[in-house]
SEBA-694987 format. One record per residue (C-alpha): x, y, z. Coordinates in pm, 1 decimal, m for minus. Example, Ala and Ser with C-alpha at 12.3 -4.5 7.8 and 13.67 -1.06 7.14 Angstrom:
% SEBA-694987
((1230.0; m450.0; 780.0))
((1367.0; m106.0; 714.0))
% end
This chain:
% SEBA-694987
((m4594.4; 6607.5; m2277.6))
((m4520.9; 6913.9; m2487.0))
((m4706.3; 7169.6; m2699.7))
((m5019.1; 7141.4; m2489.5))
((m5325.3; 7330.5; m2601.7))
((m5664.9; 7436.4; m2471.0))
((m5977.3; 7236.7; m2546.1))
((m6169.0; 7379.3; m2842.8))
((m6536.5; 7488.9; m2820.4))
((m6637.2; 7192.6; m3037.0))
((m6454.2; 6953.4; m2805.2))
((m6619.5; 7114.5; m2503.5))
((m6962.1; 7045.7; m2647.8))
((m6868.4; 6688.3; m2729.9))
((m6729.6; 6633.6; m2380.5))
((m7044.3; 6768.4; m2217.4))
((m7247.9; 6523.6; m2423.7))
((m7020.3; 6249.3; m2288.0))
((m7109.7; 6340.1; m1929.9))
((m6798.4; 6545.1; m1856.0))
((m6792.8; 6847.7; m1626.9))
((m6505.6; 7096.0; m1607.5))
((m6469.2; 7354.4; m1331.9))
((m6263.4; 7591.6; m1550.0))
((m6193.6; 7517.0; m1915.5))
((m5910.9; 7768.8; m1912.6))
((m5717.8; 7555.5; m1662.2))
((m5737.0; 7235.6; m1866.1))
((m5462.4; 7165.8; m2121.3))
((m5444.4; 6865.7; m2353.2))
((m5206.5; 6709.5; m2605.3))
((m5230.7; 6829.1; m2968.0))
((m5392.2; 6500.7; m3079.9))
((m5657.1; 6506.0; m2804.8))
((m6003.2; 6375.0; m2897.0))
((m6321.9; 6403.1; m2693.6))
((m6354.6; 6023.2; m2706.1))
((m6069.3; 6002.2; m2453.7))
((m6293.0; 6124.3; m2168.4))
((m6627.4; 5994.2; m2042.4))
((m6817.2; 6089.9; m1726.0))
((m6518.4; 6283.6; m1593.9))
((m6508.9; 6584.2; m1364.0))
((m6199.8; 6804.4; m1391.7))
((m6127.1; 7055.7; m1116.7))
((m5849.7; 7310.9; m1081.8))
((m5553.5; 7276.8; m1317.6))
((m5538.8; 6954.7; m1519.1))
((m5316.5; 6852.6; m1810.6))
((m5375.7; 6540.5; m2019.5))
((m5108.4; 6377.0; m2234.7))
((m5124.3; 6190.0; m2561.9))
((m5354.4; 5889.2; m2591.0))
((m5459.7; 5900.0; m2226.3))
((m5811.6; 5781.6; m2145.1))
((m6010.3; 5883.6; m1836.4))
((m6359.4; 5766.4; m1740.4))
((m6592.7; 5782.7; m1439.6))
((m6340.8; 5979.8; m1234.4))
((m6280.0; 6314.2; m1066.1))
((m5938.3; 6473.3; m1120.7))
((m5816.9; 6788.0; m944.1))
((m5479.1; 6959.6; m991.7))
((m5293.0; 6678.9; m1168.6))
((m5064.0; 6638.5; m1468.4))
((m5164.5; 6321.3; m1652.5))
((m4888.1; 6180.2; m1873.6))
((m4906.3; 6006.3; m2209.7))
((m5075.3; 5669.4; m2263.4))
((m5242.2; 5653.5; m1922.0))
((m5569.0; 5477.0; m1841.1))
((m5773.3; 5608.1; m1547.4))
((m6114.1; 5459.5; m1469.9))
((m6353.7; 5473.5; m1174.1))
((m6146.1; 5689.4; m941.0))
((m6368.0; 5860.1; m685.0))
((m6121.2; 6146.7; m633.8))
((m5764.1; 6198.6; m744.9))
((m5663.5; 6537.5; m614.5))
((m5379.9; 6757.7; m501.5))
((m5545.0; 6980.1; m243.9))
((m5241.3; 7184.3; m140.6))
((m4864.2; 7216.8; m168.0))
((m4701.1; 6883.0; m102.8))
((m4362.9; 6711.9; m108.9))
((m4542.9; 6385.2; m186.5))
((m4397.6; 6182.0; 98.6))
((m4045.4; 6317.9; 58.3))
((m3918.2; 6450.7; 390.8))
((m4163.8; 6245.8; 599.3))
((m4001.5; 6145.4; 928.6))
((m3998.9; 5770.6; 996.7))
((m3931.5; 5652.0; 1352.7))
((m3743.6; 5335.5; 1261.4))
((m3576.5; 5108.2; 1520.7))
((m3661.0; 5334.9; 1815.6))
((m4036.3; 5363.9; 1859.1))
((m4001.2; 5685.0; 2057.6))
((m3835.5; 5857.8; 1761.7))
((m3474.3; 5860.1; 1878.1))
((m3358.8; 5728.4; 1538.9))
((m3612.3; 5901.8; 1312.5))
((m3498.6; 5981.0; 960.0))
((m3657.1; 6167.9; 668.4))
((m3729.4; 5956.2; 362.5))
((m3698.6; 6063.1; 0.0))
((m3744.3; 5894.6; m335.8))
((m3370.5; 5832.5; m388.0))
((m3313.4; 5679.1; m43.2))
((m3076.2; 5382.2; m32.0))
((m3029.7; 5121.3; 237.5))
((m2676.6; 5246.9; 299.2))
((m2763.6; 5615.9; 343.9))
((m3062.9; 5522.4; 557.5))
((m2843.0; 5299.7; 775.3))
((m2600.3; 5581.8; 846.1))
((m2879.9; 5822.8; 934.3))
((m3059.6; 5566.0; 1150.0))
((m2786.0; 5372.5; 1327.0))
((m2494.0; 5616.3; 1364.4))
((m2642.9; 5876.3; 1594.9))
((m2305.9; 5909.8; 1765.6))
((m2194.3; 6106.5; 1456.3))
((m2425.1; 6400.3; 1519.0))
((m2269.9; 6647.4; 1276.8))
((m2293.8; 6408.2; 982.7))
((m2649.2; 6303.2; 1070.0))
((m2775.1; 6660.0; 1101.4))
((m2622.2; 6751.9; 765.8))
((m2760.4; 6441.3; 594.8))
((m3107.5; 6519.4; 722.2))
((m3069.8; 6876.6; 599.5))
((m2977.0; 6748.6; 254.5))
((m3286.4; 6528.0; 246.0))
((m3509.0; 6815.9; 350.8))
((m3359.3; 7034.8; 75.8))
((m3434.7; 6759.1; m174.9))
((m3790.1; 6731.2; m41.2))
((m3845.4; 7105.2; m81.7))
((m3715.7; 7085.6; m437.4))
((m3996.3; 6841.5; m510.9))
((m4267.6; 7052.9; m348.5))
((m4557.7; 7135.9; m579.1))
((m4928.1; 7213.1; m575.1))
((m4976.1; 6974.6; m869.1))
((m4966.6; 6597.1; m860.1))
((m4810.3; 6397.1; m1142.4))
((m4906.7; 6076.1; m1319.0))
((m4625.8; 5967.2; m1550.8))
((m4641.0; 5782.4; m1881.7))
((m4817.3; 5447.2; m1912.3))
((m4988.4; 5444.4; m1572.0))
((m5307.9; 5242.9; m1510.5))
((m5538.7; 5352.3; m1226.3))
((m5857.4; 5149.7; m1192.9))
((m6129.5; 5134.8; m927.8))
((m5962.9; 5350.8; m664.0))
((m6142.8; 5552.7; m398.4))
((m5903.4; 5831.1; m299.0))
((m5564.2; 5942.8; m426.5))
((m5448.9; 6261.0; m255.1))
((m5111.7; 6429.8; m302.3))
((m4948.7; 6124.5; m459.9))
((m4698.2; 6130.6; m747.0))
((m4718.4; 5818.2; m961.5))
((m4424.4; 5690.8; m1165.8))
((m4409.5; 5556.7; m1518.3))
((m4563.0; 5217.0; m1584.9))
((m4724.1; 5185.9; m1242.4))
((m5053.6; 5001.4; m1191.0))
((m5297.0; 5097.5; m914.6))
((m5606.9; 4881.0; m899.6))
((m5871.2; 4870.3; m628.5))
((m5674.9; 5068.6; m370.2))
((m5873.9; 5231.3; m93.5))
((m5684.0; 5542.5; 13.9))
((m5343.6; 5674.3; m92.3))
((m5226.9; 6002.8; 58.4))
((m4905.3; 6206.0; 60.4))
((m4675.8; 5968.6; m117.5))
((m4456.8; 5892.3; m414.4))
((m4484.6; 5573.8; m617.9))
((m4189.4; 5516.2; m849.5))
((m4166.8; 5330.4; m1179.9))
((m4342.3; 5001.4; m1254.1))
((m4477.2; 4960.1; m903.3))
((m4802.6; 4778.1; m827.9))
((m5060.5; 4895.6; m575.8))
((m5346.5; 4650.5; m529.4))
((m5689.5; 4597.8; m381.1))
((m5786.0; 4756.2; m47.4))
((m5443.9; 4910.1; 10.2))
((m5427.5; 5206.3; 246.1))
((m5108.1; 5411.9; 244.6))
((m5027.7; 5747.3; 400.7))
((m4699.4; 5941.3; 417.7))
((m4503.5; 5689.2; 215.0))
((m4265.9; 5618.8; m70.7))
((m4288.5; 5303.1; m282.4))
((m3975.3; 5232.9; m485.4))
((m3934.8; 5095.4; m837.6))
((m4098.1; 4758.6; m911.6))
((m4228.7; 4725.8; m555.6))
((m4569.3; 4575.2; m481.4))
((m4816.4; 4670.9; m208.5))
((m5139.4; 4477.5; m245.4))
((m5427.9; 4274.7; m101.1))
((m5522.6; 4488.2; 195.7))
((m5177.8; 4595.0; 311.6))
((m5181.1; 4907.9; 525.5))
((m4873.8; 5129.6; 559.2))
((m4811.9; 5463.5; 727.2))
((m4482.5; 5654.9; 739.1))
((m4301.2; 5385.1; 543.9))
((m4043.8; 5345.1; 269.6))
((m4093.4; 5033.1; 55.4))
((m3780.5; 4942.3; m139.6))
((m3717.1; 4808.9; m488.2))
((m3883.1; 4473.8; m562.7))
((m4024.0; 4454.4; m210.8))
((m4363.9; 4294.5; m162.1))
((m4613.0; 4378.4; 114.7))
((m4942.7; 4191.6; 95.3))
((m5230.8; 3999.5; 253.2))
((m5327.4; 4246.9; 521.2))
((m4972.3; 4319.8; 635.6))
((m4962.7; 4638.4; 842.1))
((m4659.7; 4857.4; 893.2))
((m4594.3; 5189.3; 1061.5))
((m4273.2; 5392.1; 1089.6))
((m4074.6; 5130.6; 902.2))
((m3813.7; 5112.9; 627.3))
((m3820.5; 4816.5; 389.5))
((m3529.1; 4792.4; 149.0))
((m3467.1; 4575.8; m156.9))
((m3641.1; 4240.4; m192.5))
((m3826.1; 4238.7; 138.3))
((m4133.4; 4016.6; 141.1))
((m4385.4; 4060.8; 421.3))
((m4738.9; 3925.7; 443.2))
((m5015.2; 3882.0; 701.2))
((m4824.3; 4008.8; 1005.7))
((m4722.3; 4342.7; 1150.2))
((m4419.4; 4570.0; 1162.3))
((m4366.2; 4871.5; 1382.9))
((m4056.5; 5091.1; 1384.4))
((m3825.1; 4852.7; 1202.5))
((m3531.3; 4888.0; 968.3))
((m3586.2; 4598.6; 730.0))
((m3265.9; 4560.5; 534.1))
((m3255.2; 4360.4; 210.2))
((m3438.0; 4027.1; 203.3))
((m3628.0; 4068.9; 529.9))
((m3906.7; 3809.7; 514.4))
((m4214.9; 3760.0; 733.4))
((m4504.9; 3548.1; 607.4))
((m4715.5; 3462.9; 910.5))
((m5023.9; 3632.1; 1049.0))
((m4908.5; 3593.8; 1408.0))
((m4563.7; 3749.5; 1358.9))
((m4461.9; 4090.7; 1490.3))
((m4141.1; 4271.1; 1401.3))
((m4089.5; 4571.6; 1625.3))
((m3817.3; 4821.2; 1713.2))
((m3526.1; 4644.6; 1553.1))
((m3296.3; 4612.8; 1257.1))
((m3310.7; 4308.0; 1032.7))
((m3157.9; 4190.1; 703.8))
((m3157.1; 3860.8; 515.1))
((m3398.1; 3765.5; 791.0))
((m3673.1; 3506.6; 817.5))
((m3945.8; 3528.3; 1081.0))
((m4108.5; 3203.6; 1187.9))
((m4475.4; 3193.2; 1284.8))
((m4539.4; 3364.2; 1616.1))
((m4215.3; 3563.8; 1601.7))
((m4227.1; 3838.7; 1863.3))
((m4013.1; 4094.3; 2043.3))
((m4066.4; 4339.0; 2328.2))
((m3921.5; 4688.9; 2327.4))
((m4113.3; 4813.3; 2631.5))
((m4008.4; 4695.7; 2977.0))
((m4278.0; 4902.4; 3152.2))
((m4017.2; 5137.4; 3292.5))
((m3886.1; 5408.6; 3059.6))
((m4130.8; 5344.7; 2776.6))
((m4081.1; 5196.0; 2431.7))
((m3718.4; 5305.1; 2412.1))
((m3535.5; 4975.7; 2358.1))
((m3414.1; 4815.5; 2036.2))
((m3286.4; 4480.6; 1914.2))
((m3030.8; 4411.2; 1642.5))
((m3064.8; 4093.3; 1440.2))
((m2760.1; 4082.2; 1215.4))
((m2754.9; 3948.5; 860.7))
((m2901.9; 3605.1; 803.6))
((m3069.5; 3557.4; 1141.5))
((m3379.0; 3338.6; 1166.4))
((m3651.3; 3313.7; 1427.2))
((m3808.7; 2971.9; 1477.1))
((m4179.3; 2936.2; 1547.8))
((m4286.3; 3135.7; 1855.4))
((m3934.2; 3267.6; 1908.6))
((m3921.5; 3572.2; 2134.2))
((m3650.3; 3823.6; 2217.7))
((m3676.6; 4089.0; 2485.7))
((m3494.5; 4406.1; 2385.1))
((m3226.8; 4525.5; 2412.1))
((m3042.8; 4235.6; 2250.4))
((m2813.6; 4159.3; 1958.2))
((m2735.3; 3835.7; 1774.4))
((m2443.3; 3757.4; 1547.4))
((m2488.1; 3703.4; 1174.0))
((m2661.9; 3382.4; 1068.7))
((m2793.9; 3305.1; 1415.1))
((m3093.7; 3074.7; 1452.8))
((m3310.0; 3179.7; 1748.7))
((m3528.5; 2912.3; 1908.2))
((m3749.7; 2970.4; 2212.1))
((m3782.6; 3269.4; 2443.9))
((m3489.4; 3491.3; 2539.9))
((m3536.4; 3753.5; 2808.8))
((m3188.5; 3818.8; 2948.6))
((m3067.8; 4074.7; 2691.7))
((m2799.8; 3866.0; 2522.2))
((m2513.0; 4004.1; 2314.7))
((m2377.2; 3740.5; 2076.7))
((m2272.5; 3970.7; 1792.2))
((m1924.4; 3814.2; 1772.2))
((m2058.2; 3458.3; 1749.3))
((m2181.1; 3419.0; 1390.5))
((m2338.0; 3100.4; 1257.4))
((m2468.7; 3005.1; 1601.1))
((m2786.1; 2861.2; 1747.0))
((m2943.4; 3044.9; 2039.5))
((m3172.9; 2801.2; 2217.8))
((m3392.7; 2839.9; 2524.4))
((m3307.1; 2573.7; 2782.6))
((m3465.4; 2581.2; 3128.7))
((m3531.5; 2952.5; 3098.8))
((m3172.0; 3033.6; 3002.2))
((m3024.3; 3119.3; 2663.4))
((m2795.2; 2840.2; 2548.7))
((m2549.4; 2940.3; 2276.0))
((m2409.1; 2683.2; 2033.2))
((m2127.4; 2867.2; 1850.5))
((m2060.3; 2807.6; 1479.8))
((m2295.6; 2509.5; 1455.6))
((m2483.6; 2661.1; 1159.7))
((m2165.3; 2618.6; 954.1))
((m2255.2; 2248.1; 946.8))
((m2612.5; 2312.1; 833.5))
((m2727.9; 2286.8; 474.8))
((m2982.4; 2554.5; 562.4))
((m2702.3; 2810.8; 582.4))
((m2570.8; 2710.5; 240.1))
((m2919.6; 2723.4; 92.4))
((m2973.9; 3070.4; 235.1))
((m2651.4; 3215.1; 98.0))
((m2718.3; 3068.2; m245.9))
((m3086.4; 3154.8; m279.3))
((m3065.4; 3530.2; m219.0))
((m2865.7; 3608.2; m531.8))
((m3101.2; 3404.2; m750.7))
((m3400.6; 3584.9; m601.1))
((m3263.9; 3931.7; m670.0))
((m3474.1; 4041.6; m968.4))
((m3410.2; 4415.5; m938.8))
((m3344.7; 4629.3; m1243.9))
((m3207.6; 4954.6; m1100.2))
((m3030.7; 4808.7; m794.2))
((m3001.3; 5131.2; m596.3))
((m2931.1; 4940.0; m274.5))
((m2584.5; 4783.7; m271.6))
((m2596.0; 4417.3; m172.6))
((m2308.4; 4174.7; m126.2))
((m2388.2; 3804.8; m148.4))
((m2035.7; 3666.2; m100.4))
((m2023.1; 3377.9; 146.1))
((m1657.5; 3442.0; 228.3))
((m1594.7; 3804.6; 316.3))
((m1391.5; 4025.0; 553.5))
((m1688.7; 4114.7; 773.1))
((m1779.2; 3757.9; 868.7))
((m1414.4; 3656.0; 884.2))
((m1354.9; 3932.4; 1137.7))
((m1652.4; 3813.6; 1339.5))
((m1521.3; 3457.1; 1341.7))
((m1172.6; 3571.2; 1443.5))
((m1321.2; 3750.0; 1741.9))
((m1533.7; 3444.7; 1814.1))
((m1223.5; 3223.9; 1827.5))
((m1046.4; 3470.6; 2057.3))
((m1342.7; 3484.2; 2294.8))
((m1396.9; 3108.5; 2305.8))
((m1024.7; 3041.1; 2351.9))
((m1004.7; 3293.0; 2636.1))
((m1306.2; 3136.3; 2808.9))
((m1150.3; 2790.6; 2777.5))
((m808.3; 2905.6; 2899.3))
((m954.9; 3080.4; 3202.9))
((m1150.0; 2771.3; 3314.7))
((m1013.4; 2464.4; 3130.5))
((m1209.4; 2216.6; 3344.4))
((m1545.6; 2394.7; 3330.8))
((m1847.5; 2214.7; 3188.1))
((m2034.0; 2537.7; 3114.5))
((m1925.6; 2892.9; 3034.0))
((m2120.7; 3211.8; 3089.1))
((m2089.8; 3455.5; 2801.7))
((m2283.1; 3781.5; 2771.9))
((m2591.6; 3639.3; 2945.2))
((m2582.6; 3313.4; 2754.4))
((m2450.5; 2970.0; 2849.1))
((m2206.4; 2770.9; 2633.0))
((m2143.8; 2402.3; 2697.5))
((m1775.7; 2304.8; 2704.3))
((m1808.3; 2053.3; 2421.0))
((m1989.1; 2310.0; 2207.4))
((m1718.4; 2566.3; 2280.6))
((m1438.2; 2341.3; 2155.8))
((m1632.6; 2242.1; 1846.3))
((m1707.6; 2608.8; 1780.2))
((m1335.7; 2693.1; 1778.7))
((m1265.4; 2417.2; 1525.7))
((m1552.2; 2518.4; 1297.9))
((m1457.7; 2885.0; 1306.4))
((m1093.9; 2807.5; 1229.8))
((m1194.1; 2596.4; 930.0))
((m1422.4; 2868.9; 796.6))
((m1153.9; 3135.5; 849.2))
((m901.5; 2930.2; 653.2))
((m1153.6; 2879.8; 373.4))
((m1234.2; 3250.5; 370.9))
((m872.3; 3365.4; 334.4))
((m807.8; 3171.6; 16.0))
((m1145.8; 3243.2; m138.2))
((m1100.8; 3617.8; m91.9))
((m744.8; 3603.6; m226.6))
((m863.7; 3420.9; m538.1))
((m1113.9; 3690.9; m637.1))
((m917.0; 4015.3; m611.6))
((m617.5; 4196.9; m755.5))
((m358.7; 4265.1; m485.6))
((m183.0; 4521.6; m703.8))
((m477.8; 4753.8; m639.4))
((m479.4; 4694.4; m264.0))
((m504.6; 4984.8; m20.3))
((m419.4; 5005.3; 347.8))
((m775.2; 5105.3; 442.4))
((m892.7; 4755.7; 344.9))
((m687.4; 4584.2; 614.6))
((m873.0; 4699.4; 925.0))
((m1215.3; 4616.7; 1064.3))
((m1509.6; 4572.4; 828.0))
((m1879.4; 4639.1; 883.0))
((m2206.3; 4538.1; 718.0))
((m2392.9; 4854.4; 615.7))
((m2742.4; 4722.4; 541.3))
((m2620.3; 4462.0; 295.5))
((m2290.4; 4613.2; 179.0))
((m1958.1; 4502.6; 328.3))
((m1723.8; 4796.7; 384.8))
((m1396.9; 4869.8; 566.1))
((m1454.9; 5094.6; 865.8))
((m1200.9; 5336.9; 718.4))
((m1421.6; 5395.1; 414.9))
((m1728.5; 5443.6; 632.3))
((m1534.8; 5703.1; 831.7))
((m1446.1; 5878.2; 507.4))
((m1809.5; 5879.6; 397.0))
((m1917.8; 6019.4; 732.9))
((m1655.9; 6291.4; 706.5))
((m1771.8; 6390.6; 358.8))
((m2133.2; 6382.5; 475.7))
((m2060.4; 6674.0; 708.1))
((m1990.5; 6906.6; 416.3))
((m2275.7; 7121.6; 290.7))
((m2131.8; 7097.9; m61.4))
((m2149.1; 6717.9; m71.5))
((m2474.3; 6599.7; m228.3))
((m2676.0; 6287.1; m157.8))
((m2572.1; 6161.6; m501.4))
((m2206.6; 6217.8; m407.4))
((m2252.1; 6002.4; m98.4))
((m2421.5; 5727.7; m297.1))
((m2134.4; 5738.6; m546.5))
((m1887.6; 5678.5; m262.8))
((m2077.9; 5366.6; m162.4))
((m2095.9; 5259.5; m527.8))
((m1720.7; 5307.3; m572.5))
((m1652.6; 5085.1; m271.8))
((m1893.3; 4830.0; m416.2))
((m1701.3; 4822.7; m744.1))
((m1368.1; 4782.4; m562.9))
((m1489.6; 4519.2; m316.9))
((m1306.1; 4214.3; m453.4))
((m970.3; 4393.1; m450.5))
((m1027.6; 4529.5; m100.7))
((m1135.8; 4187.6; 28.3))
((m822.4; 4030.2; m120.2))
((m608.7; 4295.3; 50.0))
((m778.6; 4216.5; 382.0))
((m714.6; 3844.9; 334.2))
((m350.5; 3901.3; 238.6))
((m295.3; 4112.8; 548.2))
((m461.7; 3848.8; 765.2))
((m250.8; 3575.8; 609.0))
((59.8; 3782.0; 681.3))
((m44.3; 3820.8; 1045.1))
((m90.6; 3445.0; 1076.5))
((243.9; 3369.8; 907.3))
((429.6; 3645.7; 1089.4))
((571.9; 3781.5; 763.4))
((472.4; 3927.9; 429.6))
((313.5; 3648.9; 222.1))
((497.6; 3538.9; m90.3))
((322.8; 3442.8; m412.9))
((377.3; 3080.4; m310.8))
((212.4; 3145.1; 25.8))
((m86.5; 3298.8; m149.5))
((m115.6; 3012.4; m397.7))
((m92.3; 2763.3; m112.5))
((m362.4; 2946.8; 85.0))
((m593.8; 2947.7; m215.8))
((m544.3; 2575.6; m271.9))
((m594.7; 2498.2; 96.9))
((m912.7; 2703.9; 106.5))
((m1058.1; 2508.9; m184.4))
((m991.2; 2182.7; m4.0))
((m1141.3; 2311.6; 320.4))
((m1441.0; 2453.1; 135.2))
((m1499.1; 2113.2; m24.2))
((m1481.9; 1938.2; 313.7))
((m1727.7; 2187.8; 460.7))
((m1960.5; 2135.4; 165.5))
((m1937.3; 1759.5; 216.5))
((m2061.6; 1814.4; 572.1))
((m2351.7; 2036.3; 465.6))
((m2437.3; 1800.6; 178.8))
((m2457.3; 1513.3; 427.4))
((m2692.4; 1731.6; 630.4))
((m2905.2; 1785.8; 319.9))
((m2914.7; 1414.5; 244.5))
((m3027.9; 1339.9; 599.1))
((m3312.7; 1584.1; 546.2))
((m3429.2; 1399.1; 236.1))
((m3345.0; 1048.5; 360.9))
((m3595.9; 776.9; 436.1))
((m3586.3; 860.4; 807.3))
((m3787.3; 1167.1; 705.6))
((m4044.2; 954.7; 518.8))
((m4289.6; 958.7; 808.0))
((m4642.3; 1035.9; 688.6))
((m4574.9; 977.6; 318.5))
((m4779.6; 720.2; 127.2))
((m4960.0; 622.8; 446.6))
((m5252.6; 478.8; 247.5))
((m5020.8; 202.0; 129.3))
((m4856.6; m69.8; 338.7))
((m4586.1; m138.9; 82.5))
((m4263.1; 45.2; 166.6))
((m4181.3; 95.1; m199.5))
((m4514.8; 271.2; m249.1))
((m4448.0; 493.1; 52.3))
((m4100.1; 577.4; m71.3))
((m4231.4; 652.8; m420.7))
((m4475.6; 904.4; m272.2))
((m4191.6; 1054.1; m69.0))
((m3949.4; 1082.0; m363.1))
((m4209.1; 1221.4; m601.3))
((m4306.4; 1482.3; m344.9))
((m3958.5; 1589.8; m240.9))
% end
């Protein structure tokens, strides 16, 4: 919008004939090509600007800039009643329901920056400075005027109060939106109630969802009566029907069932079965506890975890678990309730086609355009390799200490001896596959020493701890901006393959006891391909079992002929 002008006396008369009422004509500015036909049965209060080719009908607008090519119809009140930061700077009590990990949200928030602010409270100086930076950004956005950007459609809405609305967004049938920012091409649907919120680009909140003090990330989808409070949802989350309270939902957190509750925890690449539940209140110190469900975890139907607890990446949780387990160094495991105890089956998910399907589907389902959150999809990576190395060390130590034992107690879980030995073999195979796969993707000539240490998963992005330390150190500086910090994460993202190759080369050297030669590296790459193929043969056999005739029960039951039954089965599957 530029070169705005006042409404002429002739246009005023025409507007009044069209049922329009204006509190102060002097405070209304319109585009040069404005025509009275663009407004019908509209009340304008306070300061209002209207862009080119924008149409408004049956609505009340107060203190708003309306951009070009907007369509607003049947809005009971859209108003900016006072100075507002439009959801920026709102404190969200994620992970800890009592507020011990609260962070301020803002419209440029990424999963990585949010993770640091939420989960690294031991780095007080960096956290305080990061929060100050966010609050400065929020104050920069403070205004007594709301904004509706170009190409927005707002239809059949009751109340919009202190909400900035980004370009190309559609809001239809919402009930009450207050103190928020909606970024580009988002969709807000029927009966939605949202207060103190930010909805990121291309996100959808619809069909009766209710959110308060929430950040909804790019391409996330909240729908069908889902309710959430004090929660952060980052890229590609999909939650319907159930409830979330004080959660950090990293990328691809999924909950579809009406009976599922996610509370006081951190999740990513997560799937909640029906009846999923957790407890963060032990009726002692209050709702102070948290649970950590690392990347790729799944809860089976009616699975329950009593906080505090932590599971390793790609853990499948079945049954009820109340003994506060810590299995973070046992990735790809099953955690099963047996006779009231938590039975751990290490590495068994490496044999499951479900794990392969999960790792392959996420990349294909990533439909983001801007991609502000950094997400790694690599199956073979330094983070999981490090976890498996520690898993082998732990299992070997347990076996060496009690070689004749039938069961082993580990961090409040029980591991059967046979499962322990199989876990070691599976981990070793996956480690060998990982080394070669990482070596094959990167350029060792660009390797740096910081890549060779421990790695972490920062809400979807794999990073060496040394780089995270560097980011934390820079975060302390008042001259470092939030954009600078994001750029550091982005730089590490761009250099990932080379850093992962350096990690693998260092690990290979440790295993060989010498610096690897080019022949050693070539041999490791070839070996990894062979091991990867063998592992895929195992998971493919698992897939074939799942679609085999043993699973034909209930198909074609109206027919006695086995061929008819199998035809129904094949045509369905």
